[in-house]
Structure formats: structure tokens, C-alpha cells
C-alpha positions in Angstrom: 14.3 -32.3 -15.9 15.5 -32.8 -12.3 17.0 -30.0 -10.9 17.1 -27.2 -7.8 13.9 -28.5 -5.7 15.4 -32.0 -6.7 18.3 -31.4 -4.4 16.2 -29.5 -1.7 13.6 -32.9 -1.2 17.0 -34.9 -0.4 18.3 -32.6 1.6 15.2 -32.0 3.4 15.2 -35.9 3.9 18.8 -36.0 5.4 18.0 -33.3 7.6 14.6 -35.2 8.9 17.2 -37.8 9.2 19.6 -35.6 11.9 22.6 -37.4 10.9 25.7 -37.4 12.7 27.5 -37.3 9.1 26.4 -38.2 5.6 28.7 -40.2 2.8 27.3 -40.5 -0.3 28.7 -43.3 -3.0 29.1 -41.3 -6.3 26.4 -41.0 -9.2 26.1 -37.4 -8.2 24.9 -36.6 -11.8 23.9 -38.3 -14.4 25.9 -36.7 -17.2 28.4 -34.1 -16.0 27.6 -30.8 -17.4 28.9 -28.0 -15.4 25.3 -26.4 -15.0 24.5 -28.7 -12.5 27.1 -28.2 -10.1 25.0 -24.8 -9.0 22.1 -27.6 -7.9 23.8 -28.5 -5.1 24.1 -25.1 -3.1 21.5 -26.2 -1.2 23.6 -28.8 0.3 25.0 -26.5 2.4 21.9 -25.9 4.5 22.7 -29.4 5.7 25.1 -28.7 9.1 27.5 -31.8 9.5 29.9 -33.5 7.7 29.2 -34.5 4.6 31.9 -36.8 2.9 31.3 -38.4 -1.3 33.2 -40.6 -3.7 33.3 -39.7 -7.4 31.3 -42.7 -9.4 31.9 -43.9 -12.8 28.9 -41.3 -13.9 30.4 -38.1 -12.6 32.9 -38.3 -15.3 29.8 -39.9 -18.2 30.7 -39.0 -22.1 33.7 -36.1 -20.3 36.6 -38.0 -21.0 36.8 -39.1 -17.5 37.6 -35.4 -15.9 37.0 -34.6 -12.5 35.6 -30.9 -12.8 32.4 -30.5 -12.2 32.5 -33.3 -9.7 35.2 -30.4 -7.7 32.8 -28.0 -8.9 29.5 -29.9 -6.5 31.7 -30.8 -3.9 32.6 -26.7 -3.9 29.5 -25.5 -4.6 28.0 -27.6 -1.7 30.6 -28.2 0.8 30.4 -31.9 0.4 34.2 -32.9 1.1 35.5 -35.8 -1.4 37.4 -38.6 -0.6 39.8 -39.8 -3.2 42.1 -42.6 -2.7 42.6 -40.8 0.7 41.4 -41.8 4.4 40.6 -39.3 7.8 38.9 -39.5 11.0 36.0 -38.0 11.4 34.6 -38.0 14.9 35.9 -40.7 16.4 35.2 -43.3 12.8 37.8 -43.7 9.9 36.7 -43.2 6.5 38.2 -43.9 3.7 36.8 -42.9 0.2 38.7 -44.7 -3.2 37.6 -43.8 -6.8 35.7 -45.8 -9.1 37.4 -47.8 -10.9 37.4 -46.4 -14.2 39.5 -43.7 -12.7 42.2 -45.8 -10.9 43.9 -46.4 -14.7 46.4 -49.0 -14.3 47.0 -48.2 -10.6 45.9 -51.5 -8.9 42.8 -51.4 -5.7 45.9 -53.4 -3.5 47.9 -49.8 -4.4 45.6 -47.6 -3.8 44.4 -48.8 -0.5 47.7 -49.4 0.7 48.4 -45.1 0.1 45.6 -44.4 1.8 47.0 -45.1 4.5 43.6 -47.2 6.6 45.1 -48.1 10.3 43.8 -50.2 12.8 43.9 -48.1 15.9 40.4 -49.0 17.3 38.4 -46.8 15.2 35.6 -47.8 13.6 36.1 -47.9 10.2 34.3 -47.8 6.8 35.3 -48.3 2.9 33.2 -45.9 0.6 33.3 -47.0 -2.6 31.0 -46.6 -5.5 31.0 -50.0 -6.6 30.8 -52.6 -4.2 34.7 -54.6 -4.2 34.1 -58.1 -3.5 35.2 -58.3 0.4 37.9 -60.7 -0.6 40.1 -57.8 -1.9 39.4 -56.4 1.1 40.9 -58.8 3.6 44.3 -57.4 4.1 42.2 -54.2 5.5 40.6 -53.7 8.5 37.6 -51.9 7.4 34.4 -52.7 9.4 32.2 -51.6 6.7 31.9 -51.2 3.2 29.2 -49.0 1.6 28.6 -48.6 -2.3 26.6 -46.3 -4.2 26.4 -47.2 -7.8 22.3 -46.8 -7.3 21.7 -45.5 -10.9 18.4 -44.3 -9.0 18.4 -40.1 -7.7 21.1 -38.9 -10.2 20.5 -35.5 -11.4 19.5 -35.6 -15.1 
């Protein structure tokens, strides 16, 4: 069972890199059990902004409810980016939910709601599953970062 020791190793690795911010591409956990949220308490040791999008494993087997993901974010002081965009230190960061959570809403509709600006800021799209670049041609994203790694989640 991975747990607090595992997340502490991750936190230590992140701190060693001395990042300006941390971006998480979803799948923080393999199966969303409420007990896992407490393992993210040590993420509070990271003294830079942490942003995360929700992945398919974050809602696996529980009817697509996001309660455990939201609790992880609260406990770990992680800012969830759920179909929204913000500017952090001159970088525009847009985060979108995994496609399993989008319902009938199209990717284009979600991206329009995110209000991605062409303002001269470097722009990052944070998503769980990689998106075909042709679908992003109308949006001023300089970099797409995706999760869906299936390696390292809390099990």
C-alpha cells in the first residue's frame, strides 16, 4: 500500500528541484477512497503554487464524483483547475477536466469558457489526456502538458 511515505518521497523530490510552480496532470490516486486524502497533507510543505487537473482514476469506480479529488486538493493546498484559466507570475495556465467528466459538453465549448487569452503571456494547457493538436489550433496555447501516466498514483 502506497501512502504517506510515498507522497513524502514525491514532495522531497519536488522540493529538491526548487520549482517556481507545480502542475499535476491528474490521476493523483488510483481509486478514490476518502482515506487517501490524508496522505496529501505533506504537499503543504511545497511553498510554491500547486495546480492540478482531475484524471479518470481520480473518479474511477464511484460514479464520477469528484469529492475525494476536492478533499485531496483542500488537504494538500492544491488549486484544482476545473475548466478554468488563470495567470500565475506572467504565465497563463488553463486546466480542463478529463474527458470522462465533460458529459455532453464539447472540448471546444469548454475551451471557450476557459477564456484563453492571447495577451502575450506564455500559455500552458494542463489536461489529463493528451489532446490532438489539430483540436487546439484556434487557441493560443504555447505548451500542452498532460498526465495519464498510470505510474505513481496512491494505491
